[in-house]
C-alpha positions as a Markdown table, in Angstrom:
| # | Residue | x | y | z |
|---|---|---|---|---|
| 1 | Met | 84.8 | 117.1 | 190.0 |
| 2 | Ile | 87.1 | 120.1 | 190.0 |
| 3 | Asn | 85.6 | 123.4 | 188.9 |
| 4 | Ala | 87.0 | 126.6 | 187.5 |
| 5 | Thr | 86.9 | 128.4 | 190.8 |
| 6 | Glu | 88.9 | 125.7 | 192.5 |
| 7 | Leu | 91.4 | 125.6 | 189.7 |
| 8 | Thr | 91.9 | 129.4 | 189.9 |
| 9 | Glu | 92.5 | 129.1 | 193.7 |
| 10 | Leu | 95.0 | 126.3 | 193.0 |
| 11 | Leu | 96.9 | 128.2 | 190.4 |
| 12 | Ser | 97.0 | 131.4 | 192.5 |
| 13 | Gly | 98.5 | 129.5 | 195.4 |
| 14 | Arg | 95.6 | 130.1 | 197.7 |
| 15 | Ile | 95.0 | 126.3 | 197.6 |
| 16 | Gly | 98.0 | 124.0 | 197.8 |
| 17 | Ser | 96.4 | 120.8 | 196.5 |
| 18 | Leu | 93.1 | 119.3 | 195.4 |
| 19 | Thr | 92.5 | 115.6 | 196.0 |
| 20 | Ile | 90.0 | 113.8 | 193.8 |
| 21 | Thr | 88.8 | 110.4 | 194.9 |
| 22 | Pro | 87.9 | 107.6 | 192.6 |
| 23 | Ala | 84.2 | 108.5 | 193.2 |
| 24 | Gly | 84.9 | 112.1 | 192.1 |
| 25 | Asp | 84.8 | 113.8 | 195.5 |
| 26 | Val | 87.1 | 116.7 | 195.9 |
| 27 | Arg | 89.1 | 117.5 | 199.1 |
| 28 | Ile | 91.0 | 120.8 | 199.5 |
| 29 | Asp | 94.6 | 120.7 | 201.0 |
| 30 | Asp | 94.0 | 117.2 | 202.3 |
| 31 | Pro | 96.4 | 114.9 | 200.4 |
| 32 | Pro | 96.1 | 111.2 | 201.5 |
| 33 | Pro | 99.0 | 109.5 | 203.3 |
| 34 | Gly | 101.6 | 107.6 | 201.3 |
| 35 | Ala | 104.1 | 108.2 | 198.5 |
| 36 | Ile | 103.3 | 110.4 | 195.5 |
| 37 | Leu | 103.9 | 109.7 | 191.8 |
| 38 | Pro | 103.8 | 113.0 | 190.0 |
| 39 | Gly | 103.3 | 113.3 | 186.2 |
| 40 | Ser | 101.5 | 114.8 | 183.3 |
| 41 | Phe | 99.6 | 111.5 | 182.6 |
| 42 | Asn | 99.1 | 112.2 | 178.9 |
| 43 | Pro | 98.2 | 109.4 | 179.0 |
| 44 | Leu | 98.0 | 107.4 | 182.2 |
| 45 | His | 99.6 | 104.1 | 181.2 |
| 46 | Glu | 101.0 | 100.8 | 182.5 |
| 47 | Gly | 104.4 | 102.3 | 183.2 |
| 48 | His | 102.8 | 104.6 | 185.8 |
| 49 | Leu | 100.7 | 101.8 | 187.3 |
| 50 | Gly | 103.8 | 99.5 | 187.3 |
| 51 | Met | 105.9 | 102.0 | 189.3 |
| 52 | Gln | 103.0 | 102.5 | 191.7 |
| 53 | Arg | 102.7 | 98.8 | 192.3 |
| 54 | Ala | 106.4 | 98.3 | 192.7 |
| 55 | Val | 106.7 | 101.0 | 195.4 |
| 56 | Val | 103.6 | 99.6 | 197.2 |
| 57 | Val | 105.4 | 96.3 | 197.3 |
| 58 | Met | 108.7 | 97.9 | 198.5 |
| 59 | Thr | 107.1 | 100.0 | 201.3 |
| 60 | Gly | 103.8 | 98.4 | 202.2 |
| 61 | Arg | 102.3 | 101.9 | 201.9 |
| 62 | Pro | 99.9 | 103.4 | 199.3 |
| 63 | Val | 101.2 | 105.4 | 196.3 |
| 64 | His | 99.0 | 108.2 | 194.9 |
| 65 | Phe | 99.2 | 110.0 | 191.6 |
| 66 | Glu | 99.8 | 113.7 | 191.3 |
| 67 | Leu | 98.8 | 115.6 | 188.2 |
| 68 | Thr | 101.0 | 118.6 | 188.0 |
| 69 | Val | 98.8 | 121.3 | 186.4 |
| 70 | Arg | 101.6 | 123.8 | 186.0 |
| 71 | Asn | 104.7 | 122.5 | 184.2 |
| 72 | Ala | 108.0 | 124.2 | 184.5 |
| 73 | Asp | 108.6 | 123.9 | 180.8 |
| 74 | Lys | 105.1 | 123.8 | 179.2 |
| 75 | Gly | 103.0 | 126.2 | 181.3 |
| 76 | Glu | 99.6 | 125.6 | 182.8 |
| 77 | Leu | 97.0 | 123.1 | 181.7 |
| 78 | Ser | 93.5 | 124.4 | 180.8 |
| 79 | Leu | 90.5 | 123.2 | 182.8 |
| 80 | Pro | 89.2 | 121.1 | 179.8 |
| 81 | Glu | 92.6 | 119.4 | 179.6 |
| 82 | Ile | 92.8 | 118.8 | 183.3 |
| 83 | Thr | 89.3 | 117.4 | 183.2 |
| 84 | Arg | 90.3 | 115.0 | 180.4 |
| 85 | Arg | 93.4 | 113.8 | 182.2 |
| 86 | Val | 91.6 | 113.4 | 185.6 |
| 87 | Ala | 88.9 | 111.3 | 183.9 |
| 88 | Gln | 91.5 | 108.6 | 183.4 |
| 89 | Phe | 91.5 | 108.0 | 187.1 |
| 90 | Ala | 87.8 | 108.0 | 187.7 |
| 91 | Gly | 86.6 | 104.9 | 189.5 |
| 92 | Arg | 90.2 | 103.5 | 189.7 |
| 93 | His | 92.6 | 105.7 | 191.6 |
| 94 | Thr | 92.9 | 108.8 | 193.8 |
| 95 | Val | 94.6 | 111.7 | 192.0 |
| 96 | Ile | 96.0 | 114.9 | 193.6 |
| 97 | Leu | 96.2 | 118.2 | 191.6 |
| 98 | Ala | 98.9 | 120.6 | 192.4 |
| 99 | Ala | 100.6 | 123.7 | 190.8 |
| 100 | Ala | 104.0 | 122.8 | 192.2 |
| 101 | Pro | 106.2 | 121.7 | 189.2 |
| 102 | Leu | 109.5 | 121.7 | 191.2 |
| 103 | Phe | 110.4 | 119.0 | 193.7 |
| 104 | Val | 111.5 | 121.5 | 196.2 |
| 105 | Gln | 108.0 | 123.0 | 196.0 |
| 106 | Lys | 106.5 | 119.5 | 196.3 |
| 107 | Ala | 108.6 | 118.9 | 199.4 |
| 108 | Arg | 107.1 | 121.9 | 201.1 |
| 109 | Leu | 103.6 | 120.8 | 200.0 |
| 110 | Tyr | 104.0 | 117.2 | 201.1 |
| 111 | Pro | 106.6 | 117.0 | 203.9 |
| 112 | Gly | 107.7 | 113.6 | 205.0 |
| 113 | Arg | 106.7 | 112.0 | 201.7 |
| 114 | Ala | 108.5 | 109.8 | 199.2 |
| 115 | Phe | 108.3 | 110.7 | 195.5 |
| 116 | Val | 108.2 | 108.1 | 192.7 |
| 117 | Leu | 109.9 | 109.0 | 189.4 |
| 118 | Gly | 111.5 | 107.5 | 186.4 |
| 119 | Tyr | 115.2 | 107.8 | 185.4 |
| 120 | Asp | 114.6 | 110.6 | 182.9 |
| 121 | Thr | 113.0 | 112.8 | 185.6 |
| 122 | Ala | 115.7 | 111.9 | 188.1 |
| 123 | Leu | 118.3 | 112.9 | 185.6 |
| 124 | Arg | 116.9 | 116.4 | 185.4 |
| 125 | Leu | 116.5 | 116.5 | 189.2 |
| 126 | Val | 120.2 | 116.0 | 189.7 |
| 127 | Thr | 121.5 | 118.2 | 186.9 |
| 128 | Ser | 122.7 | 121.6 | 188.1 |
| 129 | Ala | 121.9 | 123.3 | 184.8 |
| 130 | Tyr | 118.2 | 123.0 | 185.5 |
| 131 | Tyr | 118.7 | 125.1 | 188.7 |
| 132 | Gly | 121.1 | 127.7 | 187.2 |
| 133 | Ser | 124.0 | 126.7 | 189.4 |
| 134 | Glu | 125.4 | 124.0 | 191.6 |
| 135 | Ser | 124.8 | 126.0 | 194.7 |
| 136 | Ala | 121.1 | 126.5 | 193.8 |
| 137 | Met | 120.7 | 122.7 | 193.3 |
| 138 | Leu | 122.3 | 122.0 | 196.6 |
| 139 | Ala | 120.1 | 124.5 | 198.3 |
| 140 | Ala | 117.1 | 122.8 | 196.8 |
| 141 | Phe | 118.2 | 119.4 | 198.1 |
| 142 | Ala | 118.9 | 120.8 | 201.5 |
| 143 | Ala | 115.3 | 122.0 | 201.6 |
| 144 | Ile | 114.0 | 118.6 | 200.4 |
| 145 | Ala | 116.1 | 116.8 | 203.0 |
| 146 | Ala | 114.9 | 119.2 | 205.7 |
| 147 | Ala | 111.3 | 118.3 | 204.7 |
| 148 | Asn | 112.2 | 114.6 | 205.2 |
| 149 | Cys | 111.3 | 113.7 | 201.6 |
| 150 | Arg | 113.0 | 111.1 | 199.5 |
| 151 | Phe | 112.9 | 109.5 | 196.0 |
| 152 | Phe | 112.2 | 106.1 | 194.5 |
| 153 | Val | 113.7 | 105.9 | 191.0 |
| 154 | Ala | 112.7 | 103.5 | 188.3 |
| 155 | Gly | 115.0 | 102.6 | 185.4 |
| 156 | Arg | 114.3 | 103.6 | 181.8 |
| 157 | Gln | 115.4 | 102.4 | 178.4 |
| 158 | Ile | 116.9 | 105.1 | 176.3 |
| 159 | Asp | 118.4 | 104.5 | 172.8 |
| 160 | Gly | 118.5 | 100.7 | 173.4 |
| 161 | Arg | 120.2 | 100.9 | 176.9 |
| 162 | Phe | 118.5 | 100.5 | 180.2 |
| 163 | Tyr | 119.6 | 103.2 | 182.6 |
| 164 | Thr | 119.1 | 103.0 | 186.4 |
| 165 | Leu | 119.8 | 105.1 | 189.5 |
| 166 | Ala | 123.3 | 103.6 | 189.5 |
| 167 | Asp | 124.0 | 105.6 | 186.2 |
| 168 | Leu | 123.3 | 109.0 | 187.9 |
| 169 | Thr | 125.8 | 111.2 | 189.7 |
| 170 | Leu | 123.9 | 112.2 | 192.8 |
| 171 | Pro | 124.5 | 115.4 | 194.7 |
| 172 | Val | 127.2 | 114.8 | 197.3 |
| 173 | Gly | 125.8 | 114.5 | 200.8 |
| 174 | Tyr | 122.3 | 113.6 | 199.5 |
| 175 | Glu | 122.8 | 110.2 | 198.1 |
| 176 | Gln | 120.7 | 108.6 | 200.9 |
| 177 | Leu | 117.6 | 110.4 | 199.6 |
| 178 | Phe | 117.5 | 108.1 | 196.6 |
| 179 | Thr | 116.3 | 104.4 | 196.4 |
| 180 | Pro | 116.3 | 102.4 | 193.2 |
| 181 | Ile | 113.2 | 100.5 | 192.1 |
| 182 | Pro | 114.6 | 97.0 | 191.2 |
| 183 | Glu | 114.3 | 96.0 | 187.6 |
| 184 | Asp | 112.6 | 92.7 | 188.7 |
| 185 | Leu | 109.8 | 94.7 | 190.3 |
| 186 | Phe | 109.4 | 97.2 | 187.5 |
| 187 | Arg | 110.5 | 97.7 | 183.9 |
| 188 | Arg | 108.6 | 99.0 | 181.0 |
| 189 | Asp | 110.3 | 100.2 | 177.8 |
| 190 | Ile | 107.7 | 102.5 | 176.3 |
| 191 | Ser | 107.0 | 106.1 | 177.1 |
| 192 | Ser | 104.0 | 108.4 | 177.0 |
| 193 | Thr | 105.4 | 110.1 | 173.9 |
| 194 | Gln | 105.7 | 106.7 | 172.1 |
| 195 | Leu | 102.1 | 105.8 | 173.1 |
| 196 | Arg | 100.8 | 109.2 | 171.7 |
| 197 | Glu | 102.8 | 108.6 | 168.5 |
| 198 | Arg | 101.4 | 105.1 | 168.1 |
| 199 | Ala | 97.9 | 106.4 | 168.6 |
| 200 | Ala | 98.4 | 109.1 | 166.0 |
| 201 | Ser | 99.8 | 106.7 | 163.5 |
| 202 | Gln | 96.7 | 104.6 | 163.9 |
| 203 | Gly | 94.4 | 107.6 | 163.4 |
| 204 | Gly | 93.2 | 107.6 | 167.0 |
| 205 | Thr | 93.8 | 109.3 | 170.3 |
| 206 | Val | 95.2 | 108.0 | 173.6 |
| 207 | Ser | 92.9 | 108.9 | 176.5 |
């Protein structure tokens, strides 16, 4: 299991990634081959697992989870919180830890990989306001394309409507980086936030 020293090395940038196997073994800067599904996994739920299964079917390749320990909006996770979230994968799935919240950073960390994400994350990814300018967004996509990375995008129900990749305005010249996950392979209309709210209303927690 990850320790405080390894986490410090990861957050400082001296380590790019830590891979934790289902048995709890830790590998440094040795992410397994296959696509990557990043997230906060608070909690890990059937939506994440469903996206994973769908892309495995689409590609015939493995899909691994990446717990992003430094969030662009929420800061860094503590070691106890990382340990709690990693415990959800124990005995079931490999999970990669990385302190690279931006996809342009992930592309440098995992060249040649596909990333699996939901509509809401994809919407932020293609919105120039999140980059500060249109030119900054295009520069990020140029770097992602140069790293030979791409995206699989799952639909998401928002306010009673199911949105898909077709509802997004993609950066001109980079449309080929995006592939939709068909609704018949994956659809789940509940979010991590809803699961946490449901657990709170029932007086429990979601692990």
